[in-house]
C-alpha positions as CSV (number, residue, x, y, z in Angstrom):
1,M,-267.6,92.3,-79.1
2,E,-265.9,92.8,-75.8
3,R,-263.1,90.6,-74.4
4,T,-262.6,90.4,-70.6
5,A,-259.6,88.5,-69.1
6,V,-260.5,86.0,-66.3
7,N,-257.6,85.3,-64.0
8,P,-258.4,83.9,-60.5
9,V,-254.6,83.6,-60.1
10,A,-251.9,86.0,-61.4
11,W,-249.0,83.6,-62.3
12,S,-250.3,82.8,-65.8
13,V,-250.4,86.5,-66.9
14,A,-246.6,86.6,-66.4
15,M,-246.3,83.6,-68.7
16,G,-248.3,85.3,-71.4
17,F,-251.8,83.8,-71.2
18,N,-255.1,84.3,-69.4
19,Q,-256.8,81.5,-67.5
20,G,-259.9,82.4,-69.5
21,E,-261.6,85.1,-71.6
22,V,-265.2,86.1,-71.7
23,I,-266.4,87.2,-75.1
24,S,-269.6,89.4,-74.7
25,G,-272.1,90.0,-77.4
26,H,-275.5,88.4,-77.8
27,T,-274.4,85.7,-75.4
28,R,-271.4,85.3,-73.1
29,T,-268.7,82.8,-74.1
30,L,-265.8,81.8,-71.9
31,Y,-262.7,80.2,-73.5
32,I,-260.8,78.3,-70.8
33,S,-257.0,77.8,-71.1
34,G,-255.7,74.4,-70.3
35,Q,-256.0,73.7,-66.6
36,T,-253.7,71.2,-64.9
37,A,-252.9,70.2,-61.3
38,M,-251.3,73.6,-60.4
39,S,-251.5,75.4,-57.1
40,G,-252.7,79.0,-57.0
41,D,-249.0,80.0,-56.9
42,G,-248.3,78.1,-60.1
43,E,-246.6,75.1,-58.5
44,P,-247.3,71.6,-59.9
45,R,-249.1,69.2,-57.5
46,H,-249.7,65.5,-57.2
47,S,-246.8,64.1,-59.2
48,G,-247.5,60.6,-60.4
49,D,-251.2,60.6,-59.0
50,M,-253.6,60.7,-62.0
51,A,-256.7,60.8,-59.8
52,A,-255.5,63.7,-57.7
53,Q,-254.2,65.6,-60.8
54,L,-257.6,65.2,-62.5
55,A,-259.5,66.4,-59.5
56,L,-257.3,69.5,-59.1
57,S,-257.5,70.2,-62.8
58,V,-261.4,70.2,-62.5
59,D,-261.1,72.4,-59.4
60,N,-259.0,74.9,-61.4
61,M,-261.4,74.8,-64.3
62,E,-264.3,75.5,-61.9
63,A,-262.3,78.4,-60.4
64,V,-262.0,80.0,-63.9
65,L,-265.7,79.4,-64.5
66,G,-266.7,80.8,-61.1
67,E,-264.6,83.9,-61.7
68,A,-266.7,84.5,-64.8
69,G,-270.0,83.9,-63.0
70,M,-270.4,80.5,-64.5
71,S,-270.2,76.8,-63.4
72,L,-269.5,73.4,-64.9
73,A,-273.2,73.6,-66.0
74,N,-272.2,76.2,-68.6
75,L,-269.5,74.0,-70.1
76,V,-270.3,73.3,-73.8
77,R,-266.9,71.9,-74.9
78,L,-264.2,70.0,-73.1
79,G,-260.7,69.1,-74.3
80,V,-258.9,66.5,-72.3
81,Y,-255.1,65.9,-73.0
82,T,-253.2,63.2,-71.2
83,T,-249.8,61.6,-71.2
84,D,-251.4,58.2,-70.4
85,V,-254.9,57.5,-71.9
86,D,-255.2,54.0,-70.3
87,L,-254.4,55.4,-66.8
88,L,-256.8,58.3,-67.3
89,F,-259.6,56.0,-68.2
90,Q,-259.0,54.1,-64.9
91,H,-259.7,57.4,-63.1
92,Y,-262.2,59.0,-65.5
93,G,-264.9,58.7,-62.9
94,V,-263.3,61.6,-61.0
95,L,-264.2,63.9,-64.0
96,A,-267.5,62.1,-65.0
97,S,-268.9,62.4,-61.5
98,R,-268.2,66.2,-61.4
99,L,-269.9,66.7,-64.8
100,G,-272.8,64.5,-63.8
101,A,-273.3,66.4,-60.6
102,A,-273.5,69.6,-62.7
103,A,-276.0,67.8,-65.0
104,V,-273.8,68.6,-68.0
105,A,-272.5,66.4,-70.8
106,P,-270.3,68.8,-72.9
107,T,-268.8,67.9,-76.3
108,T,-265.5,66.3,-75.4
109,T,-262.3,65.4,-77.2
110,M,-259.6,63.3,-75.5
111,L,-256.1,63.2,-76.9
112,G,-253.0,61.2,-75.8
113,V,-249.9,63.4,-75.9
114,T,-246.2,62.8,-75.4
115,R,-246.0,65.4,-72.7
116,L,-247.7,68.5,-71.3
117,A,-246.1,71.9,-70.9
118,I,-245.2,71.4,-67.2
119,P,-243.0,68.3,-66.5
120,G,-244.8,65.8,-64.3
121,Q,-248.3,66.9,-65.3
122,M,-250.4,63.9,-66.7
123,V,-253.7,65.6,-67.6
124,E,-254.9,69.0,-68.9
125,L,-258.4,70.2,-69.4
126,E,-259.6,73.0,-71.6
127,G,-263.0,74.2,-72.4
128,T,-265.6,76.5,-73.7
129,A,-268.6,77.7,-71.6
130,V,-271.6,79.9,-72.6
131,A,-274.1,81.8,-70.5
């Protein structure tokens, strides 16, 4: 088994985690760390705007997938964490449309949480992709 770090941005390495890891063997599996509405410089974006945070979280997930030579179509598991489940459901179409465009329906778990690691963040996405 070979593990390859996938980091389209460098700020996370300084915090002790990779944006993703490719595990190579018979197939390639990418484990994607939680992606939030963070800029490439590690700055939180879109405070108080669930739709914009969700869209940027998906963008950041796609950046990790792309760096590994994958896309949303390779996503097999998706974890969704939110500080406000009801508000997220009002804007869930942002995520659903992106998954639909990729013709993928990954296994998904959504959890309501008290808060996320970065204050002001309202949604976080993590996943597993295979190729």
